[in-house]
C-alpha positions in Angstrom: 23.9 7.5 -6.9 22.3 9.3 -4.2 18.6 8.1 -4.6 16.3 11.8 -3.9 13.4 9.8 -5.0 10.6 9.9 -2.0 8.4 7.3 -1.7 4.7 6.9 -1.7 3.6 6.6 1.9 2.0 3.5 3.0 -1.3 3.2 2.7 -2.8 2.5 6.3 -4.4 -1.0 5.3 -2.8 -3.1 2.8 -3.0 -6.6 1.7 -0.7 -9.2 -0.5 -3.9 -10.6 -2.2 -5.1 -9.4 -5.3 -8.3 -10.2 -4.9 -8.9 -8.3 -1.6 -9.8 -4.4 -2.0 -6.8 -3.1 0.3 -4.5 -4.7 -2.3 -2.4 -1.7 -3.7 0.3 -3.1 -6.0 2.2 0.2 -6.3 3.2 -0.1 -2.6 4.9 -3.4 -3.6 7.4 -2.2 -6.2 9.7 -1.5 -3.1 9.6 -4.2 -0.4 7.7 -3.6 2.5 8.5 -4.7 6.0 5.8 -5.1 9.2 6.9 -4.8 12.9 4.4 -6.0 15.4 4.8 -5.3 19.0 8.4 -4.4 17.9 9.5 -7.4 16.5 9.5 -7.8 12.5 7.5 -10.6 10.7 8.2 -11.8 7.7 5.2 -13.7 7.0 2.3 -11.2 6.6 -0.7 -11.2 4.5 -2.5 -8.2 5.6 -1.9 -5.4 8.0 -4.2 -2.5 9.7 -2.2 -0.1 11.5 -4.7 2.4 12.7 -6.9 -0.9 13.8 -3.6 -2.5 15.1 -3.8 -6.1 14.0 -1.8 -8.1 11.1 -2.8 -11.2 9.5 -0.9 -14.1 9.2 -1.5 -17.9 8.2 -2.1 -20.7 10.5 0.6 -23.0 10.1 -0.3 -25.5 7.2 -4.3 -25.0 7.3 -6.1 -24.5 3.7 -9.7 -23.1 3.3 -12.0 -24.7 0.9 -10.4 -22.2 -1.8 -7.1 -23.6 -1.4 -6.1 -19.9 0.4 -4.2 -20.3 3.5 -6.0 -19.8 6.9 -5.3 -16.5 8.6 -5.2 -15.5 12.2 -5.6 -12.1 13.9 -2.7 -10.8 15.6 -3.5 -7.5 17.7 -0.8 -4.9 19.0 1.7 -1.8 18.2 1.7 -2.5 14.2 4.2 -0.3 12.2 4.9 -0.5 8.4 7.9 0.6 6.8 9.7 0.5 3.4 12.8 -2.1 3.6 
């Protein structure tokens, strides 16, 4: 009934891309939510709390390897488990 397990703290920088050095599979066992300037974002590919930025896809544009082109948005970043 009562889940008393403590969740591991989220890292300062995290990426959903498995090729990234900042990808941490254990963090994705639960759903991670990101807020930028107090608005929840659902399209975040990577974030850094200490530097205050997130990377999101830039529309439908793809790079030459077929990955989405990313843009960096700056502001107050909060990461938490949903």
